[in-house]
Steps between C-alpha positions, in 0.01 A plus 500: 500500500624856401303816545600816319400865528550702165492870558597822330833640634480846335188720436292224343466410130814287519354204294371301799207354292728324261716353772194382711370345176833329433542362858135407542596187297653367825234622736181341614337822631552866401390769736458871437538662844452884476402792284195528276424548136733792489780244420554343155691192419583439141572141379596403145475131408610445145344805313202512743508783757287492807462796754381407841407740782360287786529129408839333552709442193481125588154486342677457164612153614222242499453322830668761719282641788500883507412696808420868557588549864357699777761774451356587166220762460249372242290703259241227423417645150868510408534143622202369305625690191832338527345152542299557181814629314687183588213270411471678155864407455404131574666509842311305768443696820218309673659235724840668486422818691414577865458840650533567874178552682694756712604726208361848512281637227558815303173696496377784269568755779861390504548583144326833536706607796827379334445704181378809697796480739749478222347786294503730800868440580607683177881499476522295819317205353635150586421349165238240581298307240182645639352154544417524871786291625633747765157592640403126526819428700430800719154370579651155573740658754213712639301182547206614289594300191253246338639150427401235252349293783294805605365536151366140507294580811219721364386664818859569628594649165207728497582619857867561419427673172240730651741602782780582251280687258385736775859591564632503142195680351559781743873521388411484127226759514651752763869473419505421121158633391419166335158323487422258775513124423178305505467208753270291269721531194813384681312236704338330187826525302715335770245236575527391143881503523474283809275248329758467209801484732363262760643190334858638543480621858677284764705496816823530303719506812362155595557374140860615509562341839371166362709539178817567703437212737467273192840609379381697208706781343358843549602805297404838644458781236548869608380806313673843465848505665705551821542870432118536485448312824288706747753438780835462314454715186532864398224605725252671429556418138416138554222249460261424784607141581799294616686389183790352690558155636315573821189574290509163345432337841225730630346538157483122448414397852806275552775503763877530455534129427302552184800669321840354421643749243452849376580603145521868419435619140714787370527644158853546360418867528234677704152636443208641696150622426340795667639770732769479750881484538695322233876568542633350177225638271624594157321797339693499184543270191627198695183498710289517188710222340429273806129577485477426133724188497343359816143597399464675836136578520270391791310184439215635712494866412703539177695773665861545380748382764786714628824334416860506638812307569523196734496626859702261721412708816132407438601147419696446823211654686259253341749201575514605867133583577378180336782261599528407135658164417517568135470782237349469147638758250243576217526692182873462460449513127362858523861607562635320193566807278656724761880573475521602866294384797486666836428361850404714794716390796421786749340830545667843572312760711720797527825374661330186622542171318213248564517131425168418655157614388376798712145536642519882487313650205716819547811297436344303217419826323862608511683180433739479210573145388859374498561301190734227393536457123536168322544420132188387315502180287319636185372177379175305549439298819140430407395136594848411639459165676805492719752724668781360286329627188484853613754755368797542738396863585148388590644231731723765661202730552295228671798400719536861610125517582531193714798641684319827571176327603674252724248237383525230227332565162326173438287576193563727191230603253603606153166559333117513569428137409487205754796322335724812472640431854765299665505368856832476673359370831160338560316650793173302497 
């Protein structure tokens, strides 16, 4: 038995979906443990591309059980739409998907509040997707959230909905000058969602406990990335959930014995979507080159991603905060045409040299990256199947990353397809 957490080790969008899909072959159960449909995982099998937002990438493998854990916030319409999307592609979902009865539901007032909050922030906006994720997590922590199991109890759902609408309609009308939401409209809409989703709802924590006791391999799939983690990331420019290894436990309902290894996914360069600090961001032609070559546009929003050189300060921070036992480098091929490649090894703030990622926004706004230059290889690495087949300069680059990260690189991805990858060390 070997159980593995796969998580983003930068600002998300590192290519986790492909790696989860690849390693799902050796898993019996695949669990999504946090986030909502603000995340997008793109998987390309052959020439067929599939974009997933809530359902684990393991769904593309027949016979694998996929679980949406209690740490995920679920928009029921988005989930039903995704199920329909997969079924239209001929992918079986019924019998392969379970959703935690403890998962909190995104409600219409969450979306309304999210969009209104963001629009009123002006230049100080966080860069949310406006899909209600943050307000739903806020309600969860305020203990007024509505869970899937609550939805399936009609009287309880009506009571919780009425209480919440009284509060949120006041905010919408008085603070944002928006029309109040109608109880009957929401109640009837969500009762229908509950009817359609009932077959998938289960005590997934118990299911996982039984699977672990039976010696099955469990793969935990994170969304977003370490630097967007609500506790460890570039706060307040973060998501609203725990993207790190700790979130895999609370978000799945398992204990520490449920995890054996943690694999951090990092691009061979760095990107982020939305607002907030980004020390290695390139605002000139090289940044545009990375965006174009890497097709750096959000799978969920379509927003162009900010691009920059690999940041080893961020990488070491992710290794430490997640106790990573391995790193996967993706999109190595995007660097193929560059004559010179840079790695950020530290930050300079005035006369101070930093080698660890600071919490202070004031410092992050002032940092100047300290770069180390390496020669590029200027030939194609697309589809390379082994380390020995890489150009010498690419091998040197990866070796330097491994040295700076103080963690072994166990997987290297050289293209978007499932087979454009080589595995140095098996982790599940």
